[in-house]
ROLUMVO-282181 format. One record per residue (C-alpha): residue number from 1; residue in three letters; x, y, z. Coordinates in nm, 4 decimals, decimal comma, padded with zeros to 6 digits, m for minus. Layout:
<sites>
SITE pos code        X        Y        Z
SITE NUM  ALA        X        Y        Z
...
</sites>
This chain:
<sites>
SITE pos code        X        Y        Z
SITE   1  MET m08,2721 m08,5898  01,7322
SITE   2  ARG m08,1676 m08,2352  01,6518
SITE   3  PHE m08,2505 m08,0525  01,3327
SITE   4  THR m07,9876 m07,9228  01,0935
SITE   5  GLU m07,9207 m07,5571  01,0221
SITE   6  GLY m08,1241 m07,4400  00,7243
SITE   7  GLN m08,3752 m07,7248  00,7479
SITE   8  GLU m08,7424 m07,6371  00,6970
SITE   9  ILE m08,9685 m07,7790  00,9687
SITE  10  ILE m09,3272 m07,7365  01,0849
SITE  11  ARG m09,4070 m07,5494  01,4058
SITE  12  ARG m09,7408 m07,6908  01,5134
SITE  13  TYR m09,9981 m07,6028  01,7819
SITE  14  VAL m10,2446 m07,8701  01,8933
SITE  15  ARG m10,5408 m07,8713  02,1277
SITE  16  GLY m10,6821 m08,2120  02,2106
SITE  17  PRO m10,7167 m08,3997  01,8786
SITE  18  TRP m10,7135 m08,0799  01,6712
SITE  19  THR m10,4204 m07,9133  01,5019
SITE  20  THR m10,4880 m07,5413  01,5367
SITE  21  TRP m10,1789 m07,3915  01,3699
SITE  22  GLU m09,9065 m07,5085  01,1329
SITE  23  GLN m09,6251 m07,2791  01,0258
SITE  24  THR m09,3261 m07,3524  00,8068
SITE  25  VAL m09,0084 m07,2184  00,9661
SITE  26  ARG m08,6371 m07,2455  00,8930
SITE  27  VAL m08,3933 m07,3749  01,1531
SITE  28  VAL m08,1271 m07,1187  01,2415
SITE  29  ALA m07,9735 m07,3215  01,5241
SITE  30  ASP m08,0565 m07,6253  01,7341
SITE  31  ASP m07,8182 m07,6531  02,0269
SITE  32  ASP m07,7986 m07,6387  02,4049
SITE  33  ARG m07,9372 m07,2843  02,4023
SITE  34  GLY m08,2547 m07,4028  02,2332
SITE  35  LEU m08,4195 m07,4187  01,8953
SITE  36  LEU m08,3895 m07,0932  01,6994
SITE  37  LEU m08,6315 m07,0571  01,4083
SITE  38  TRP m08,6851 m06,7991  01,1319
SITE  39  ALA m09,0283 m06,7146  00,9903
SITE  40  PRO m09,0136 m06,4340  00,7325
SITE  41  VAL m09,3132 m06,2537  00,5908
SITE  42  GLY m09,4720 m06,4759  00,3276
SITE  43  SER m09,3781 m06,8075  00,4896
SITE  44  ARG m09,6425 m07,0794  00,4756
SITE  45  LEU m09,9051 m07,0872  00,7489
SITE  46  ALA m10,2285 m07,2779  00,8095
SITE  47  THR m10,4798 m07,2029  01,0864
SITE  48  LEU m10,7887 m07,3824  01,2126
SITE  49  VAL m11,1028 m07,2061  01,0884
SITE  50  ASP m11,4717 m07,2964  01,1143
SITE  51  ALA m11,7024 m07,2965  00,8134
SITE  52  ASP m11,8297 m06,9504  00,9031
SITE  53  GLY m11,4770 m06,8046  00,9247
SITE  54  ARG m11,4438 m06,7999  01,3007
SITE  55  THR m11,1063 m06,8970  01,4495
SITE  56  GLY m10,9799 m07,0288  01,7786
SITE  57  HIS m10,9942 m06,6758  01,9175
SITE  58  ASP m11,3703 m06,6839  01,8689
SITE  59  LEU m11,4564 m07,0342  01,9913
SITE  60  SER m11,2794 m07,3523  02,0927
SITE  61  PRO m11,2261 m07,6316  01,8366
SITE  62  ASP m11,4817 m07,8634  01,9983
SITE  63  ARG m11,7510 m07,6030  01,9378
SITE  64  MET m11,6719 m07,5557  01,5689
SITE  65  ARG m11,9183 m07,7157  01,3245
SITE  66  GLU m11,6737 m07,7821  01,0410
SITE  67  PRO m11,3187 m07,7068  01,1580
SITE  68  ARG m11,0485 m07,7239  00,8936
SITE  69  LEU m10,6972 m07,5976  00,8398
SITE  70  VAL m10,6953 m07,3085  00,5948
SITE  71  ALA m10,3711 m07,2326  00,4123
SITE  72  GLY m10,2333 m06,8807  00,4094
SITE  73  SER m09,9074 m06,6982  00,4704
SITE  74  TRP m09,7383 m06,5191  00,7600
SITE  75  GLN m09,7869 m06,1420  00,7394
SITE  76  HIS m09,6741 m05,8068  00,8809
SITE  77  VAL m09,3290 m05,8763  01,0341
SITE  78  ASP m09,0382 m06,1198  01,0075
SITE  79  VAL m08,9957 m06,3263  01,3243
SITE  80  LEU m08,7045 m06,5019  01,4903
SITE  81  MET m08,8327 m06,7550  01,7470
SITE  82  LEU m08,6508 m06,9168  02,0378
SITE  83  MET m08,7961 m07,2367  02,1845
SITE  84  ARG m08,6051 m07,3814  02,4794
SITE  85  PRO m08,6491 m07,7410  02,5959
SITE  86  GLY m08,8643 m07,7751  02,9047
SITE  87  VAL m08,9631 m07,4061  02,9004
SITE  88  ALA m09,3318 m07,3101  02,8953
SITE  89  HIS m09,2979 m07,0169  02,6560
SITE  90  SER m09,1267 m06,9123  02,3358
SITE  91  VAL m08,9702 m06,5725  02,2683
SITE  92  TRP m09,0170 m06,4016  01,9328
SITE  93  TRP m08,8043 m06,1177  01,7970
SITE  94  MET m09,0121 m05,9015  01,5610
SITE  95  PHE m08,8519 m05,7224  01,2653
SITE  96  ALA m09,0289 m05,4664  01,0473
SITE  97  ASP m08,8363 m05,4098  00,7223
SITE  98  GLY m08,5225 m05,5481  00,8870
SITE  99  VAL m08,5447 m05,3225  01,1942
SITE 100  PHE m08,6036 m05,4693  01,5398
SITE 101  ASP m08,9536 m05,3794  01,6582
SITE 102  GLY m08,9882 m05,5590  01,9917
SITE 103  TRP m09,0489 m05,9033  02,1383
SITE 104  TYR m09,3513 m06,1270  02,1658
SITE 105  VAL m09,3693 m06,3909  02,4383
SITE 106  ASN m09,5985 m06,6788  02,3506
SITE 107  LEU m09,6902 m06,8739  02,6626
SITE 108  GLU m09,7216 m07,2389  02,5625
SITE 109  ALA m09,6522 m07,5925  02,6798
SITE 110  PRO m09,2892 m07,7132  02,6549
SITE 111  PHE m09,2431 m07,8377  02,3004
SITE 112  THR m09,1956 m08,1925  02,1808
SITE 113  ARG m09,0229 m08,3003  01,8622
SITE 114  THR m09,2110 m08,4745  01,5830
SITE 115  GLY m09,1065 m08,6345  01,2578
SITE 116  ASP m09,1475 m08,3085  01,0671
SITE 117  GLY m09,0920 m08,0428  01,3328
SITE 118  VAL m09,2086 m07,9429  01,6797
SITE 119  GLN m09,5416 m07,9476  01,8568
SITE 120  THR m09,6830 m07,7521  02,1510
SITE 121  THR m10,0114 m07,6271  02,2949
SITE 122  ASP m10,0808 m07,2566  02,3101
SITE 123  SER m10,1645 m07,1199  02,6579
SITE 124  VAL m10,3737 m06,8299  02,5167
SITE 125  LEU m10,2133 m06,5618  02,7391
SITE 126  ASP m09,9206 m06,3768  02,5793
SITE 127  ILE m09,6920 m06,0785  02,6473
SITE 128  VAL m09,6153 m05,7987  02,4018
SITE 129  VAL m09,2846 m05,6190  02,4654
SITE 130  SER m09,1722 m05,2990  02,2934
SITE 131  ALA m08,8128 m05,2438  02,1845
SITE 132  ASP m08,7584 m05,0304  02,4984
SITE 133  ARG m08,8903 m05,3194  02,7161
SITE 134  GLN m09,2326 m05,1772  02,7976
SITE 135  TRP m09,4659 m05,4727  02,8267
SITE 136  ARG m09,8348 m05,5617  02,8436
SITE 137  TRP m10,0447 m05,8757  02,8706
SITE 138  LYS m10,2254 m05,9868  02,5548
SITE 139  ASP m10,5503 m06,1864  02,5317
SITE 140  ALA m10,6004 m06,1748  02,9101
SITE 141  ALA m10,9814 m06,1731  02,8848
SITE 142  GLU m10,9825 m06,4651  02,6418
SITE 143  PHE m10,7452 m06,6496  02,8754
SITE 144  GLU m10,9737 m06,6054  03,1767
SITE 145  GLY m11,2704 m06,7118  02,9683
SITE 146  HIS m11,1178 m07,0555  02,9129
SITE 147  VAL m11,0553 m07,1313  03,2823
SITE 148  GLY m11,2482 m07,4460  03,3708
SITE 149  ASP m11,2820 m07,5609  03,0088
SITE 150  PRO m11,1598 m07,9244  03,0008
SITE 151  LEU m10,9974 m07,8594  02,6613
SITE 152  TYR m10,7886 m07,5798  02,8123
SITE 153  PHE m10,7008 m07,5538  03,1832
SITE 154  ASP m10,8464 m07,5450  03,5325
SITE 155  ARG m10,7798 m07,2670  03,7831
SITE 156  ALA m10,4559 m07,4233  03,9008
SITE 157  GLY m10,3364 m07,4608  03,5439
SITE 158  ALA m10,4246 m07,1007  03,4660
SITE 159  ASP m10,2380 m06,9822  03,7755
SITE 160  ALA m09,9298 m07,1783  03,6635
SITE 161  ILE m09,9461 m07,0153  03,3197
SITE 162  ARG m09,9775 m06,6694  03,4754
SITE 163  ALA m09,6822 m06,7459  03,7061
SITE 164  GLU m09,4726 m06,8462  03,4052
SITE 165  GLY m09,5580 m06,5129  03,2448
SITE 166  GLU m09,4624 m06,3259  03,5613
SITE 167  ARG m09,1226 m06,4991  03,5616
SITE 168  VAL m09,0725 m06,3767  03,2054
SITE 169  VAL m09,1801 m06,0243  03,3040
SITE 170  ALA m08,9053 m06,0202  03,5680
SITE 171  LEU m08,6507 m06,0968  03,2944
SITE 172  ILE m08,7969 m05,8249  03,0725
SITE 173  GLU m08,7792 m05,5608  03,3443
SITE 174  ALA m08,4225 m05,6621  03,4332
SITE 175  GLY m08,3103 m05,6531  03,0700
SITE 176  ALA m08,1839 m06,0090  03,1170
SITE 177  TYR m08,1408 m06,2722  02,8471
SITE 178  PRO m08,3159 m06,3111  02,6121
SITE 179  PHE m08,4269 m05,9476  02,6484
SITE 180  ASP m08,0716 m05,8107  02,6722
SITE 181  GLY m08,0242 m05,7147  02,3076
SITE 182  THR m07,9270 m06,0609  02,1868
SITE 183  TYR m08,0416 m06,1237  01,8272
SITE 184  THR m08,1907 m05,7755  01,7843
SITE 185  ASP m07,9546 m05,7275  01,4886
SITE 186  TRP m08,0224 m06,0699  01,3365
SITE 187  PRO m08,1459 m05,9624  00,9896
SITE 188  THR m07,8339 m05,7476  00,9493
SITE 189  THR m07,6156 m06,0396  01,0528
SITE 190  GLU m07,7943 m06,2783  00,8179
SITE 191  ALA m07,7677 m06,0384  00,5223
SITE 192  ASN m07,3953 m05,9935  00,5865
SITE 193  ARG m07,3520 m06,3687  00,6114
SITE 194  ALA m07,4988 m06,4156  00,2648
SITE 195  SER m07,2615 m06,1533  00,1238
SITE 196  TRP m06,9593 m06,3073  00,2977
SITE 197  ASN m07,0508 m06,6496  00,1604
SITE 198  SER m07,0668 m06,4947 m00,1857
SITE 199  ILE m06,7230 m06,3323 m00,1738
SITE 200  ALA m06,5401 m06,5992  00,0281
SITE 201  PRO m06,4310 m06,8014 m00,2802
SITE 202  ARG m06,2627 m06,4853 m00,4140
SITE 203  ARG m06,0521 m06,4371 m00,1003
SITE 204  ASP m05,7429 m06,6200  00,0147
SITE 205  GLY m05,4545 m06,5944  00,2572
SITE 206  ILE m05,0856 m06,6672  00,2501
SITE 207  ALA m04,9576 m06,9885  00,0961
SITE 208  VAL m05,0357 m07,2913  00,3127
SITE 209  GLU m04,6739 m07,4018  00,2803
SITE 210  ARG m04,5653 m07,0948  00,4741
SITE 211  LEU m04,8042 m07,1740  00,7583
SITE 212  ARG m04,6896 m07,5364  00,7564
SITE 213  ALA m04,3342 m07,4087  00,7962
SITE 214  GLY m04,4367 m07,2219  01,1123
SITE 215  GLU m04,4762 m06,8716  00,9697
SITE 216  VAL m04,7212 m06,6300  01,1287
SITE 217  THR m04,9211 m06,3447  00,9793
SITE 218  LEU m04,9398 m06,1485  01,3053
SITE 219  GLU m04,7659 m05,8150  01,3524
SITE 220  ASP m04,4735 m05,7963  01,5939
SITE 221  PHE m04,6624 m05,5552  01,8189
SITE 222  GLU m04,9569 m05,7981  01,8351
SITE 223  LEU m04,7294 m06,0793  01,9477
SITE 224  GLU m04,5686 m05,8520  02,2068
SITE 225  LEU m04,9021 m05,7397  02,3489
SITE 226  ALA m05,0370 m06,0949  02,3585
SITE 227  GLY m04,7334 m06,2287  02,5403
SITE 228  ASP m04,6563 m06,5980  02,5671
SITE 229  VAL m04,9621 m06,7849  02,4366
SITE 230  ARG m04,8261 m07,1372  02,4651
SITE 231  GLY m05,0977 m07,3578  02,6095
SITE 232  ARG m05,3373 m07,0644  02,6360
SITE 233  ARG m05,6885 m07,0555  02,4927
SITE 234  VAL m05,7074 m06,7943  02,2181
SITE 235  LEU m06,0267 m06,7094  02,0299
SITE 236  GLN m06,0450 m06,4967  01,7163
SITE 237  LEU m06,3835 m06,3557  01,6224
SITE 238  ALA m06,4494 m06,2842  01,2528
SITE 239  CYS m06,1585 m06,5122  01,1613
SITE 240  SER m06,2330 m06,5387  00,7867
SITE 241  PHE m06,0207 m06,8142  00,6275
SITE 242  GLY m05,8117 m06,8565  00,9386
SITE 243  ASP m05,4592 m06,7268  00,8804
SITE 244  GLU m05,4380 m06,5502  01,2182
SITE 245  VAL m05,5922 m06,8467  01,4022
SITE 246  LEU m05,3368 m07,0786  01,2439
SITE 247  SER m05,0662 m06,8276  01,3342
SITE 248  TRP m05,1700 m06,8313  01,7005
SITE 249  ALA m05,1624 m07,2117  01,6830
SITE 250  ASN m04,8115 m07,1930  01,5393
SITE 251  ARG m04,7178 m06,9902  01,8482
SITE 252  GLY m04,8394 m07,2734  02,0692
SITE 253  ALA m05,1904 m07,1504  02,1505
SITE 254  ILE m05,5033 m07,3625  02,1767
SITE 255  ALA m05,6591 m07,1624  01,8971
SITE 256  THR m06,0216 m07,1297  01,7912
SITE 257  GLY m06,1767 m06,9166  01,5179
SITE 258  VAL m06,5406 m06,8156  01,4713
SITE 259  ASP m06,6793 m06,6676  01,1516
SITE 260  ILE m07,0254 m06,6032  01,0142
SITE 261  SER m06,9448 m06,7450  00,6696
SITE 262  ASP m06,9959 m07,1163  00,6127
SITE 263  VAL m06,7725 m07,0955  00,3067
SITE 264  ALA m06,4899 m06,9201  00,4897
SITE 265  ILE m06,5000 m07,1709  00,7758
SITE 266  ALA m06,4891 m07,4626  00,5331
SITE 267  LYS m06,1864 m07,3037  00,3685
SITE 268  ALA m06,0201 m07,2429  00,7062
SITE 269  ARG m06,0666 m07,6065  00,8056
SITE 270  ALA m05,9253 m07,7246  00,4745
SITE 271  ARG m05,6214 m07,4954  00,5115
SITE 272  ALA m05,5610 m07,6177  00,8666
SITE 273  ALA m05,5740 m07,9799  00,7531
SITE 274  GLU m05,3399 m07,9118  00,4595
SITE 275  ALA m05,0955 m07,7269  00,6839
SITE 276  GLY m05,1128 m07,9977  00,9513
SITE 277  ILE m05,2020 m07,7411  01,2192
SITE 278  ASP m05,4376 m07,8233  01,5046
SITE 279  ALA m05,7012 m07,5476  01,5293
SITE 280  ASP m06,0750 m07,5373  01,5895
SITE 281  PHE m06,2957 m07,3469  01,3453
SITE 282  ARG m06,6647 m07,2810  01,4163
SITE 283  ARG m06,9361 m07,1312  01,1991
SITE 284  GLY m07,1132 m06,8837  01,4227
SITE 285  ASP m07,2125 m06,5273  01,4934
SITE 286  MET m06,9294 m06,3243  01,6452
SITE 287  LEU m07,1915 m06,1313  01,8424
SITE 288  VAL m07,3199 m06,4512  02,0042
SITE 289  PRO m07,0357 m06,7075  01,9842
SITE 290  PRO m07,0900 m07,0733  02,0751
SITE 291  GLU m07,1621 m07,0822  02,4474
SITE 292  ASP m06,8849 m07,3300  02,5323
SITE 293  LEU m06,6236 m07,0693  02,4333
SITE 294  THR m06,5682 m06,9315  02,7827
SITE 295  GLY m06,2781 m06,9094  03,0263
SITE 296  LEU m06,0591 m06,7683  02,7501
SITE 297  ASP m05,7087 m06,6317  02,7952
SITE 298  LEU m05,7243 m06,4044  02,4919
SITE 299  ILE m05,9950 m06,2818  02,2562
SITE 300  TYR m05,8414 m06,1396  01,9413
SITE 301  LEU m06,0191 m05,9083  01,6964
SITE 302  SER m05,8344 m05,7755  01,3955
SITE 303  TRP m05,8509 m05,5571  01,0888
SITE 304  GLY m06,2231 m05,5322  01,0259
SITE 305  ALA m06,4098 m05,6552  01,3336
SITE 306  ILE m06,5739 m05,3645  01,5167
SITE 307  CYS m06,7384 m05,2471  01,1933
SITE 308  TRP m06,9722 m05,5497  01,2137
SITE 309  VAL m07,1001 m05,4656  01,5623
SITE 310  PRO m07,4384 m05,2873  01,5806
SITE 311  ASP m07,4520 m05,2739  01,9641
SITE 312  LEU m07,1118 m05,1984  02,1109
SITE 313  THR m07,2175 m05,2067  02,4772
SITE 314  ALA m07,3721 m05,5529  02,4486
SITE 315  PHE m07,0718 m05,6769  02,2499
SITE 316  ALA m06,8232 m05,5536  02,5099
SITE 317  LYS m07,0210 m05,7197  02,7896
SITE 318  MET m07,0195 m06,0445  02,5952
SITE 319  LEU m06,6421 m06,0254  02,5480
SITE 320  ALA m06,5815 m05,9594  02,9166
SITE 321  GLY m06,8084 m06,2485  03,0105
SITE 322  ARG m06,6086 m06,4948  02,8000
SITE 323  LEU m06,2687 m06,4186  02,9591
SITE 324  LYS m06,1104 m06,6051  03,2458
SITE 325  PRO m05,9785 m06,3947  03,5373
SITE 326  GLY m05,6700 m06,2168  03,4038
SITE 327  GLY m05,7698 m06,2826  03,0430
SITE 328  ALA m05,7625 m06,0030  02,7857
SITE 329  VAL m05,9193 m05,8637  02,4719
SITE 330  LEU m05,6697 m05,7627  02,2031
SITE 331  LEU m05,8219 m05,5402  01,9366
SITE 332  CYS m05,6210 m05,4285  01,6347
SITE 333  ASP m05,8529 m05,2616  01,3906
SITE 334  HIS m05,8953 m05,0029  01,1192
SITE 335  HIS m05,9344 m04,6525  01,2550
SITE 336  PRO m06,2865 m04,5117  01,2132
SITE 337  ALA m06,1306 m04,1990  01,0603
SITE 338  TRP m05,9952 m04,4204  00,7823
SITE 339  GLU m06,3413 m04,5800  00,7506
SITE 340  VAL m06,5036 m04,2451  00,6660
SITE 341  LEU m06,2277 m04,0794  00,4595
SITE 342  ALA m06,2054 m04,1594  00,0890
SITE 343  VAL m05,9034 m04,0781 m00,1262
SITE 344  ARG m06,0057 m03,8866 m00,4375
SITE 345  GLY m05,6591 m03,7965 m00,5580
SITE 346  ARG m05,3275 m03,6589 m00,4386
SITE 347  ASP m05,3901 m03,4426 m00,1299
SITE 348  HIS m05,7629 m03,4831 m00,1884
SITE 349  LEU m05,9928 m03,6520  00,0632
SITE 350  ALA m06,3719 m03,6777  00,0725
SITE 351  VAL m06,5932 m03,7672  00,3650
SITE 352  ALA m06,7742 m04,0952  00,2891
SITE 353  GLY m06,9581 m04,1720  00,6094
SITE 354  ASP m07,0334 m04,0458  00,9568
SITE 355  TYR m06,7570 m04,0811  01,2152
SITE 356  PHE m07,0290 m04,0668  01,4806
SITE 357  GLY m07,2621 m04,3073  01,3015
SITE 358  ARG m07,2475 m04,5617  01,5819
SITE 359  GLY m07,5409 m04,8050  01,5514
SITE 360  ARG m07,6560 m04,6707  01,2130
SITE 361  PRO m07,5315 m04,8648  00,9080
SITE 362  ASN m07,2834 m04,6655  00,6989
SITE 363  HIS m07,4589 m04,6369  00,3635
SITE 364  ASP m07,2045 m04,3919  00,2177
SITE 365  GLN m06,9037 m04,6188  00,2464
SITE 366  ASP m06,6219 m04,5785 m00,0039
SITE 367  ASP m06,5780 m04,8815 m00,2316
SITE 368  ALA m06,2145 m04,9091 m00,1248
SITE 369  LYS m06,3268 m04,9853  00,2323
SITE 370  LYS m06,5478 m05,2787  00,1394
SITE 371  PRO m06,4170 m05,6308  00,2037
SITE 372  LYS m06,1645 m05,7570 m00,0468
SITE 373  GLY m06,3344 m05,9607 m00,3181
SITE 374  THR m06,6585 m05,7608 m00,3153
SITE 375  ASP m06,8224 m05,7583 m00,6573
SITE 376  GLY m07,1686 m05,6136 m00,6222
SITE 377  GLU m07,2429 m05,7637 m00,2806
SITE 378  THR m07,3785 m05,5307 m00,0157
SITE 379  PHE m07,2764 m05,5173  00,3485
SITE 380  ARG m07,4214 m05,3427  00,6511
SITE 381  MET m07,1272 m05,1957  00,8386
SITE 382  PHE m07,1004 m04,9594  01,1328
SITE 383  VAL m06,8626 m04,6813  01,2349
SITE 384  TRP m06,7811 m04,6478  01,6050
SITE 385  PRO m06,5674 m04,3613  01,7420
SITE 386  VAL m06,2582 m04,4937  01,9182
SITE 387  SER m06,3769 m04,3287  02,2403
SITE 388  ASP m06,6939 m04,5390  02,2300
SITE 389  VAL m06,4906 m04,8582  02,1953
SITE 390  VAL m06,2754 m04,7669  02,4956
SITE 391  ILE m06,5720 m04,6688  02,7131
SITE 392  ALA m06,7634 m04,9861  02,6191
SITE 393  LEU m06,4726 m05,2106  02,7223
SITE 394  VAL m06,4125 m05,0206  03,0447
SITE 395  GLY m06,7853 m05,0151  03,1153
SITE 396  ALA m06,7892 m05,3936  03,0812
SITE 397  GLY m06,5457 m05,4164  03,3721
SITE 398  LEU m06,2185 m05,4495  03,1813
SITE 399  THR m05,9037 m05,2490  03,2513
SITE 400  LEU m05,7306 m05,0687  02,9666
SITE 401  THR m05,3672 m05,1816  02,9591
SITE 402  ALA m05,2626 m05,0622  02,6133
SITE 403  PHE m05,3955 m04,8096  02,3650
SITE 404  THR m05,2359 m04,6560  02,0580
SITE 405  GLU m05,3339 m04,4976  01,7254
SITE 406  ALA m05,1021 m04,5111  01,4271
SITE 407  PRO m05,0652 m04,4215  01,0574
SITE 408  GLU m05,0291 m04,6662  00,7709
SITE 409  PRO m04,9794 m04,4716  00,4465
SITE 410  ALA m05,0598 m04,7760  00,2313
SITE 411  LEU m05,4195 m04,7616  00,3527
SITE 412  TYR m05,4524 m04,4143  00,1956
SITE 413  ALA m05,3111 m04,5199 m00,1409
SITE 414  GLY m05,2946 m04,2319 m00,3882
SITE 415  LEU m05,3083 m03,9541 m00,1300
SITE 416  GLY m04,9374 m03,8860 m00,1275
SITE 417  PRO m04,7082 m03,7960  00,1659
SITE 418  ALA m05,0005 m03,6555  00,3674
SITE 419  ALA m05,1128 m04,0153  00,4306
SITE 420  ALA m04,8447 m04,0417  00,6982
SITE 421  ASN m05,0252 m03,7717  00,8971
SITE 422  LEU m05,3564 m03,9555  00,9284
SITE 423  PRO m05,4659 m04,2334  01,1647
SITE 424  ALA m05,5135 m04,5656  00,9886
SITE 425  TYR m05,5463 m04,8154  01,2728
SITE 426  TYR m05,5721 m04,8379  01,6482
SITE 427  VAL m05,4780 m05,1010  01,9032
SITE 428  ILE m05,6411 m05,1714  02,2388
SITE 429  LYS m05,5661 m05,4284  02,5031
SITE 430  ALA m05,8157 m05,4546  02,7883
SITE 431  SER m05,7837 m05,7097  03,0656
SITE 432  ALA m06,0147 m05,8769  03,3154
SITE 433  ALA m05,9264 m05,8566  03,6825
SITE 434  GLU m05,7316 m06,1361  03,8433
SITE 435  THR m05,9087 m06,3292  04,1186
SITE 436  GLY m05,8001 m06,3068  04,4810
</sites>
């Protein structure tokens, strides 16, 4: 039986009849990709300790005189853990003050599920991996010291553990999943999710009656670039309360929307049901969408999507990997120049951000550029030069088939006629190659 998102469970290590470690963790996801768990600094932890204070690193449990679990708390860094069924290791993402600080690979027996969590046996040998994928073995001497101990492993068992580690090292050196940048922005994503959940009740779309009548909220140029979507699989990332997804459905598409906000997705589903429109809405991270969303005809991103991406190269590769041959990405978004320019009066602009900020959060953002409905919530947003967006898509193997930049004076409200001379949005269509 799978755990539910947000559920607190116990991650437990055992050796023979002894429990050597119990940690309270929160379930982030439990799906075909594995069990994803969150353990922030301060979370509850208990470790097996002898009466004299020695731990399992000092001697094995059967040699302890008075072993007992001693309660404490997790320290130093926040950790995101991935445990995959049947896999003899877990991967930990380490975050120091919200910043990714490397991986830790804990070699361990494949986990089993219990009534209150999961259980495994630690294999002693581990791998420490820096953020730039430099790696080293950890506890190698302790590992070798346990070879032949009936409570641990014989030589063949130790060789199997080492071989498992070497398979992981090959992934590390290749920069392959899960060492490809996936989840390295997770604290930022989680913080933004909380803020989106907070403001979602204060946001709304067009009247449901208009959608029920077949109306669409898409611009004419978006419809023209998308072409005939009847019967085609269309995915919108960062779909909010779903107006564009429902609009694609009204145009005959098999439409799906993904958004980080639980509240927004619940609202989108309710609006779809009220409008009588068949569309699929998923709560998920736009940077790592549900894995079954592949073979897509069109991935649509609109009006506030790229600003949530901390790693543009990885994001573009993900998009390209989700398209079917001949499929396309259609991006219609606010221009980064608009993101960093703040209107201070007629013919008066101020710079409120770094156009070349790239992967650094924009802490100087003008209040007018924050999501509608914001009332004290904070967001971590990013500014990417248009050239970076183009190069990332092309570098991911897509072909640029449309690109334009355009003004929209309403987005520079209060500036006056000069607003018509400034870029406000840009549009990109990039397509995957056809087969054959």
